[in-house]
N, C-alpha and C positions, 0 to 999 in steps of 0.2 A: 607063378609070376606075381609080383606085387602090383597093386593098383597103379602106383607111380610109373613103374616100367611099362605097364600096358598102355597108359595114357601117352607117355613120351614116345613109345614105339608107333602108336597110331598117328600121332601128329607128324612124326618123321615121314611116315609113309604118305601122308597128305601134303608134305612139304610146307607144313605150318609150324609156327612157333608157339611155345607155351606161354600163357599169361598166368603169373603167380602173384596174386595180391596177398598182402600181409595185413592183419589187424590184431591188436592186442585183445585177448579174451577178456570180456567184462567191461569193455570200453565202447562207446561213452556211457552206456547204461548196463547195469549188471546182468540183465536178462535178455539183452538184445542180440547177443552173438549168434545163436543159431539162425535167426531170421536174416541177419546180416550176411552170414555165409551163403544162405540160399540166394540172396540178392546178388552176391558176387558171382555165383554160378550163372544166374540169369543174365548178368552183364558180360559173361564170356570167360570167366575164370576156368582154367584147366586144373589147377592145383591150388589149394588154400594153405597159406602159412598162418598158423594161429600162435600168437605170442603168449607165453606163460608168464604172468606178472611176477616180478622178482624185485626185491628191495634194493639190490646192489648190482645192477646190470653194467657190464664193462664195455659192451659194444654199442649200446643204444645212446643216441643223441638225446637232446632235451625234449624233443617232441614225443618220442616213444617212451622215454623215462616218465614224462608227465602222465601219459596214458596208463602206464603201469602203476604209477602211484595212485591214480584214481581207482583203478580196478582193485588194487589191494585194499583201499579204503572201503570198497564195497564188500570186502571179504572174499574176493575171488582168489583161489589157490588152485593147486593141481587137481584136487578132488572135483572142484567145480568145473574146471576146464574139461576134464574127462566126461562129466555129465553133459556139458554143452555138445561135445562131439557125439555122444549117444543120442541126444535129441536131434541133431542134424541128420544122423543116420536113419532115423525113422522115415525120412522122406527121400534121402539121397544116399544110395549105396554104391555110387560109382565115382564121385569126385574125390580124389585123394586129399587127405588132410595131413599136414606136417606140423608137429609141435616144435616151436622154436623157443629156446630158453637156455637155462643154466643148470649146472650140475647140482647145486644145493637143493632145490625143491625135489629133484628125483631121488637124491640120496636120503633126504628127510622122509620121503614117501616110503622108500624101502625099509628104512629104520622103523617106521611106525607100523607098516603093514606086512613086513616080512621080506626076506631076500628074494629078488626077482619079481616082486609083486607089481612093480610099476609096468614092466614090459607086458606081463600077463593082462593087467587091467587096461592098459592102453590098447592092446590088441582087441580085447573084448569090447571096448568102447567104439572101435572102428578107426583108430589112428593108423596111418600108413607110413609115417616116417618121423624121424627125430633129427633135429639140428640143435646140438648142444654146444654152445659157443665155446665153453671152456673145457671140453673133453678133447685132449690131443689125440691124434690118430694112433700113435704108438701105444697108447694105453687103452685102446677101444676094441681090440680084437675079440675079446669075449663078449662085450656088449653088442658088437655088430653081429656076432653069431647068434646071440639071443634074439635080436630083432629079426634076423633073416629066418629063424625057425618059426616065426609068427608072420611071415610075409610082410615084414616092415623093413624100411630102408634107413640107413644111417647116412646123413647128409653132412658135408663139411664145407666150411668157408675156406676160400683161397683169396689171397690179397695181392696187391702190386708188389709187396715185399716177399712173397712166397718164393722160396728157393726150389730148384729142381729136386733136391732131396726131399723137401716137404711135400711137393706134389706127388712124388713117388710113394711116400708114406701114406698119403691120403688115398691114392689109387688102390692100395692094398685092401682097404676096408670100406671105402665109400661105395654106395649103391644108390640107385634112383636118379640123382643128379648131384653136381657140385654147384656151389653158390659162389661166384666170383664177386668179391667186394671191390667195386670199381674205383673206390676212393681210399686214400689213407685217412684214417680218422673214424668217427662214429657215424651212425645212421643219420641221414638228412644233412650231412655237411658237404660244403664245397660244390663246385660245378663239375659236371661230368666231362672227362677228356676222352672223346670218342677215339681219337688216334691211339691213345695209350691202351684202350681196351682192345682195339683191333690188333695191336702188336702183341698183346699178352695172350690172347685166346689160342693162337696156334701153339704157343709154348706149353700152355696147359694141356692141350690135346695130345701133345707128344707123350704125356704120362697118363692121362685120364681117359678112359674109354666111355664113361657115362656122359649124358648130356651136360652142358655147361649153361647155367643160368647167370645172368648179370643183374645186380641190384646196387643200391646206394646211389642216390642222385637222379633217378629216373622220375620225372615229375609231370610229363605231358606226353601227348600222342606222338609228337614229332621226335622226341628223344627216344621213346620206346621203339618207334619204327626204325630209327637209325641203329639202335642196339641190336634189333632183331636181325639185321643183315649179317651180323657176325656171331650172335649167340643163339643157343637153342631155346632159351627161355628168358623172359623179362620179369623181374621181381620188383614190385612197387609196394612200399610200406609207409614211409613218413608222410608222403603226400596225402594218402588216404586218411591217416590220423588227423592231419590238419584240416581236411575238408569237413570232417564230421565233428570236430572238437566242440563247436558252438551250436551245432544244429539241434533243433527240437527233435524229440523222439520220432515223430511221424515222418521226418525228412531224412533220417540217417540212411535207411536202406535205399530209397530212391536216388539220393545223391551219389552213393557209391556205385549203384547199378548203372547210372547214366555215365559216370566217369569211366568205368571199366568198358562200357559199350563203345565209347569213343576210342579207347586204347585198342580194344579188340578189332575194331574196324580198320584202324591204322596198321595193325600187324597183318591183317588179312588182305589189305589192298594190294 
């Protein structure tokens, strides 16, 4: 059983919802990510999504794009991201870590280090899941099998525009959880339509048996609480990036920990 499935199953048994914060690796300082991940766990995170910086992201709004650009300027790439996960694992061997990013860095890594090297090295670093925005499910059967052989999960995005056929395709290869993008557009855009989310989730569950997380547009405890009534997990990214963008180094971890503690309390209330 993967770490993600173990955590999600334990939360379900407790009738609790998963809190999944996202941060771009190497932001806002190149070496702060492992400490920030520990702060997220202390604040109540159940799973951590770690964004892999990429120069041409298609799903990221301006907030996360800017964070990625800064991390890239620090020289943070996939090799450095795996090193961050290894450092995190020195003290935390239970909290699942999902890498979220794009195909290009993975394929470049395999080209440089050898076929299959990314999955092997990610597993050895302590990664638990992958969310590759531009990997379509119909082309991921082999990749999903490689991940499962290392107890890692392949996570997919679903959107308001996803058809029943697409949901069925995702259901064939997805594990861990699926991530429902609650808004049309990029990360951090628009206002959340709770009614639309409530209407969509039963349709997703007709096809998908794994837990369903909801993200894009969740910015505060009240919204997170409302989403948690219908979703299995709440994903928060752009708001965290905004909170720490201008903070001095010594305030980054406390700010995120305090913010997530507020969200955690709302989810558990």
